[in-house]
C-alpha positions as MATLAB code, in Angstrom:
seq = 'XXXXXXXXXXXXXXXXXXXXXXXXXXXXXXXXXXXXXXXXXXXXXXXXXXXXXXXXXXXXXXXXXXXXXXXXXXXXXXXXXXXXXXXXXXXXXXXXXXXXXXXXXXXXXXXXXXXXXXXXXXXXXXXXXXXXXXXXXXXXXXXXXXXXXXXXXXXXXXXXXXXXXXXXXXXXXXXXXXXXXXXXXXXXXXXXXXXXXXXXXXXXXXXXXXXXXXXXXXXXXXXXXXXXXXXXXXXXXXXXXXXXXXXXXXXXXXXXXXXXXXXXXXXXXXXXXXXXXXXXXXXXXXXXXXXXXXXXXXXXXXXXXXXXXXXXXXXXXXXXXXXXXXXXX';
ca = [
       1.052   24.554   14.896;
      -1.410   27.404   15.287;
       1.439   30.034   15.622;
       3.729   28.314   12.970;
       1.066   28.268   10.505;
       0.033   31.962   11.238;
       3.712   32.807   10.880;
       4.027   30.400    7.341;
       1.235   31.586    6.011;
       2.167   35.479    6.401;
       5.830   34.957    5.420;
       4.295   33.175    2.117;
       2.501   36.156    1.476;
       4.696   38.281    2.438;
       7.255   37.078    0.110;
       5.398   36.171   -3.017;
       2.445   38.846   -2.817;
       2.684   41.720   -1.030;
       6.242   42.865   -0.528;
       6.034   46.383    0.767;
       3.360   45.664    3.260;
       4.033   44.625    6.791;
       4.015   41.189    7.807;
       1.986   42.235   10.883;
      -0.763   43.523    8.752;
      -1.175   40.387    6.551;
      -0.988   38.307    9.495;
      -3.838   40.382   11.268;
      -6.040   40.141    8.248;
      -5.775   36.439    8.275;
      -6.609   36.043   11.415;
      -9.534   38.311   11.467;
     -10.954   35.592    8.421;
      -9.891   32.878   10.500;
     -12.036   34.496   13.665;
     -15.091   34.672   11.354;
     -14.873   31.757    9.683;
     -14.493   29.791   13.495;
     -17.317   31.996   14.826;
     -19.426   30.206   11.961;
     -19.000   26.782   13.349;
     -17.647   23.643   12.096;
     -20.320   23.419    9.180;
     -18.302   26.519    8.170;
     -15.173   25.152    8.034;
     -16.817   21.934    6.251;
     -17.889   24.406    3.613;
     -14.543   26.029    2.797;
     -12.852   22.326    2.484;
     -15.567   21.269    0.300;
     -15.079   24.175   -2.358;
     -11.223   25.247   -2.280;
      -9.473   22.030   -1.528;
     -11.633   20.661   -4.246;
     -10.084   23.714   -6.266;
      -7.028   22.933   -5.312;
      -7.169   19.706   -6.197;
      -8.291   20.573  -10.042;
      -5.358   22.905  -10.131;
      -3.067   20.360   -9.419;
      -3.943   17.841  -11.805;
      -3.830   20.631  -14.529;
      -0.479   22.073  -13.871;
       1.322   18.813  -15.460;
      -0.356   20.018  -18.976;
       1.179   23.301  -18.742;
       4.409   22.329  -17.986;
       5.096   19.967  -20.970;
       7.437   22.568  -22.671;
       9.689   22.809  -19.143;
       9.471   19.108  -18.217;
      13.310   17.991  -18.261;
      13.081   14.167  -17.475;
      16.767   13.740  -17.159;
      16.408   15.567  -13.401;
      15.003   12.500  -12.136;
      17.602   10.225  -12.859;
      19.089   10.707   -9.227;
      15.707    9.556   -7.772;
      15.924    6.020   -9.135;
      19.369    6.000   -7.028;
      17.065    5.396   -3.621;
      19.146    6.496   -0.591;
      17.327    4.706    2.759;
      18.942    6.879    4.883;
      17.559    9.895    2.759;
      13.914    8.555    2.359;
      13.962    7.708    6.708;
      15.244   11.440    7.268;
      12.236   12.730    4.771;
       9.795   10.243    6.216;
      10.862   11.826    9.904;
      10.390   15.437    8.699;
       6.880   15.007    7.558;
       5.678   12.559   10.007;
       4.913   15.899   11.973;
       2.694   17.231    9.478;
       0.697   14.175    9.144;
       0.337   13.636   12.559;
      -1.551   16.748   12.758;
      -4.922   14.771   11.631;
      -5.040   13.102   14.996;
      -6.947   16.446   15.690;
      -9.915   15.109   13.863;
     -11.010   11.892   16.037;
     -11.172   14.668   18.799;
     -13.835   17.507   16.656;
     -15.857   14.997   14.696;
     -18.139   13.051   16.258;
     -18.035    9.370   16.627;
     -21.232    8.600   14.837;
     -19.827   10.920   11.436;
     -16.262    9.770   11.929;
     -15.297    7.022    9.450;
     -11.791    5.830    9.174;
     -12.081    5.055    5.405;
     -12.972    8.222    4.395;
     -10.127    9.349    6.721;
      -7.531    7.050    4.879;
      -8.654    7.639    1.668;
      -7.790   11.402    1.724;
      -4.661   10.639    3.508;
      -3.736    8.756    0.488;
      -5.189   11.556   -2.310;
      -3.354   13.966   -0.148;
      -0.179   11.890   -0.137;
      -0.086   11.488   -3.788;
      -0.927   15.168   -4.798;
       2.210   16.166   -2.461;
       4.408   13.921   -4.440;
       2.883   15.213   -7.536;
       4.221   18.683   -6.540;
       7.240   17.503   -5.739;
       7.889   15.494   -8.534;
       6.575   18.547  -11.419;
       8.769   21.106   -9.047;
      11.920   18.701   -9.638;
      11.328   18.186  -13.103;
      11.247   21.763  -14.227;
      13.148   23.124  -12.084;
      15.701   20.679  -11.263;
      17.324   20.001   -7.664;
      20.185   22.239   -7.306;
      17.555   25.334   -7.513;
      14.645   23.694   -5.870;
      16.556   22.836   -2.738;
      17.890   26.220   -2.614;
      14.223   27.642   -2.537;
      11.807   28.885    0.467;
       9.245   28.031   -1.488;
       9.656   26.247   -4.185;
       5.996   25.498   -5.101;
       5.557   29.172   -5.924;
       9.013   28.902   -8.234;
       6.619   26.261  -10.069;
       3.906   28.370  -10.445;
       5.987   31.081  -11.739;
       7.369   28.968  -14.910;
       3.810   28.711  -15.653;
       3.113   30.595  -18.824;
       0.176   29.864  -21.171;
       0.718   33.217  -23.524;
       2.066   36.388  -23.333;
      -1.223   37.889  -22.397;
      -1.312   35.667  -19.298;
       1.795   35.769  -17.771;
       1.317   36.252  -13.778;
      -0.994   32.504  -13.762;
       0.559   32.088  -10.470;
      -2.326   34.485   -9.156;
      -4.510   32.149   -9.680;
      -3.259   29.531   -8.258;
      -2.433   31.805   -5.021;
      -6.383   32.250   -5.041;
      -7.083   28.378   -5.073;
      -4.390   27.644   -2.434;
      -4.479   30.557    0.306;
      -8.163   29.904    1.338;
      -6.963   26.403    1.649;
      -4.496   27.828    4.390;
      -6.372   29.914    5.657;
      -8.935   27.146    6.724;
      -5.961   24.938    7.817;
      -5.750   28.394   10.348;
      -9.293   28.231   11.282;
      -9.266   24.508   12.269;
      -6.354   24.882   14.080;
      -7.758   28.029   16.046;
     -11.190   26.086   16.444;
      -9.627   23.250   17.545;
      -8.033   25.439   20.566;
     -11.153   27.170   21.488;
     -12.776   23.858   21.503;
     -10.844   22.300   23.833;
     -10.865   24.999   26.295;
     -14.395   25.005   26.064;
     -14.597   21.353   26.682;
     -12.110   22.028   29.510;
     -14.210   25.182   30.691;
     -18.236   24.803   30.029;
     -18.607   28.071   31.564;
     -17.082   29.944   29.180;
     -18.038   30.813   25.808;
     -16.461   29.058   22.397;
     -17.120   32.457   20.515;
     -15.920   34.550   22.789;
     -12.556   32.810   23.218;
     -11.685   33.022   19.741;
     -10.643   36.672   19.872;
      -8.362   36.285   22.802;
      -6.620   32.977   21.596;
      -6.370   34.766   18.045;
      -4.138   37.580   19.453;
      -2.694   35.076   21.698;
      -1.245   33.410   18.520;
      -0.640   36.456   16.921;
       1.830   37.136   19.281;
       3.322   33.521   19.666;
       3.709   33.772   16.140;
       6.257   36.586   16.362;
       7.837   35.547   19.081;
       8.645   31.973   18.726;
      10.058   32.673   15.018;
      11.964   35.723   14.018;
      11.866   35.015   10.264;
      11.515   32.249    7.859;
      14.944   30.295    8.105;
      13.868   29.666   11.881;
      10.349   28.105   10.262;
      12.525   25.484    8.992;
      15.019   24.600   11.015;
      12.238   24.163   13.696;
      11.158   21.480   11.352;
      14.162   19.414   12.638;
      12.795   19.521   16.624;
       8.945   19.922   15.620;
       8.891   16.053   15.054;
      10.148   15.392   18.764;
       7.505   17.961   19.779;
       4.829   16.309   17.775;
       5.419   12.886   19.217;
       4.346   13.294   22.383;
       1.110   15.312   21.638;
       0.381   13.343   18.450;
       0.905   10.083   19.488;
       1.585    9.965   23.384;
      -0.985   11.732   24.445;
      -3.790   10.075   22.476;
      -2.675    6.535   23.591;
      -2.922    7.626   27.276;
      -6.348    9.278   26.742;
      -7.495    6.424   24.921;
      -6.521    3.838   27.439;
      -8.125    6.111   29.982;
     -11.316    7.104   28.494;
     -12.147    3.793   26.302;
     -15.843    2.345   26.622;
     -14.974   -1.371   28.442;
     -16.650   -4.191   28.085;
     -18.017   -4.221   31.820;
     -19.491   -0.830   30.949;
     -20.817   -1.945   27.617;
     -22.457   -5.280   29.486;
     -24.119   -3.494   32.086;
     -25.762   -1.203   29.874;
     -28.190   -3.171   28.544;
     -28.845   -4.699   32.008;
     -29.536   -1.064   33.456;
     -31.799   -0.294   30.391;
     -33.769   -4.182   31.130;
     -34.005   -2.939   35.119;
     -35.256    0.259   34.251;
     -37.907   -0.931   31.807;
     -38.879   -3.321   34.668;
     -39.163   -0.267   37.010;
     -40.626    1.414   34.683;
     -43.475   -1.166   34.175;
     -43.941   -1.760   38.091;
     -44.416    1.974   38.548;
     -47.100    1.916   35.767;
     -48.708   -0.948   36.960;
     -49.055    0.798   40.620;
     -50.226    4.067   38.864;
     -52.720    2.284   37.554;
     -53.954    0.541   40.561;
     -53.854    4.310   42.412;
     -55.776    5.750   39.475;
     -58.379    2.446   39.928;
     -58.532    2.772   43.376;
     -59.621    6.716   43.453;
     -62.020    6.031   40.603;
     -63.738    3.460   43.499;
     -63.478    6.108   45.939;
     -64.985    8.953   44.065;
     -67.651    6.532   42.851;
     -68.633    5.561   46.191;
     -68.270    9.076   47.297;
     -70.473   10.003   44.695;
     -73.080    7.130   45.644;
     -73.087    8.011   49.588;
     -73.888   11.514   48.363;
     -76.799   11.030   46.542;
     -78.147    8.705   49.349;
     -77.416   11.773   51.836;
     -79.325   14.094   49.236;
     -81.868   11.663   48.847;
     -82.562   11.377   53.247;
     -82.122   15.336   53.369;
     -85.174   15.517   50.401;
     -87.300   13.313   52.247;
     -87.009   14.778   55.407;
     -87.225   18.531   54.279;
     -90.534   17.317   52.526;
     -91.921   15.518   56.146;
     -91.425   18.948   57.310;
     -93.276   20.787   55.153;
     -95.926   18.574   55.095;
     -95.860   19.255   59.083;
     -95.740   23.002   58.679;
     -98.724   23.202   56.168;
    -101.254   20.985   58.404;
    -100.963   23.516   61.586;
    -100.697   26.568   59.296;
    -104.130   25.492   57.594;
    -105.726   26.148   61.042;
    -103.747   29.441   61.843;
    -104.958   31.123   58.388;
    -108.444   32.753   59.045;
    -111.396   31.868   57.308;
];
């Protein structure tokens, strides 16, 4: 997934924006940005999502109003003739891309993970994707859109607000590319986080550079061009089922909290509390015993001190009487 996203974004930038720049330079620049984002932690990823995804949603809602002159509703006529085989084939292809969200429960903690927000986000993204597809079909048409590698870019080129602002696609690219870079950074974060969990002694920040270079090599090793990227979508679903469905189910069956452990937890807590209470009672008794022993020792010392003082007085009295007879008159 990491290598595919790197190559897909690099190829998109190379075809649409930087035609004369080598794709290797483009991919390296994307990886440098992804490495700095990942080293900033999960908070930097969340900040990128909150900023640029919101801009992307706003652009997606504004674009239909700019395409009023190019809209041809006759292009939607084939859509009303629903073919179940075609719908199933399209769902099969897009399943692997939606299944990538299975990585969220492994990264987000249990307290912060909310199923309702995940479901609402999935519904919103599905509606936005359907909106972009419908806009592309209505403005460009099915014959042309089916032969384009990036039909959404051609849709952006159709936008012409005025003669002065002809390249409105650059503004859309400015909001779209950070979203794809954030996706690449999330893939890199997930790989480094997984290796950190398996090898606790290794630092996750140190792993970002080598893993990014490995992804750079695999991006050109696995896919030679954009045609292979598109063709790989047919086989990608079979690979995705193993890692996005089977492995999470197996991990859940082996690592889920069981009822016995849940019941044992409060019992163990109560036992710990009882043992702590007993230990505190023993410590209090020991403190009382030590205080009593110290008090008794103090009394014995006082008594011995009084006895020694009395003895010294007696000795002084005796010596004073003897010495008075020896003194001269």
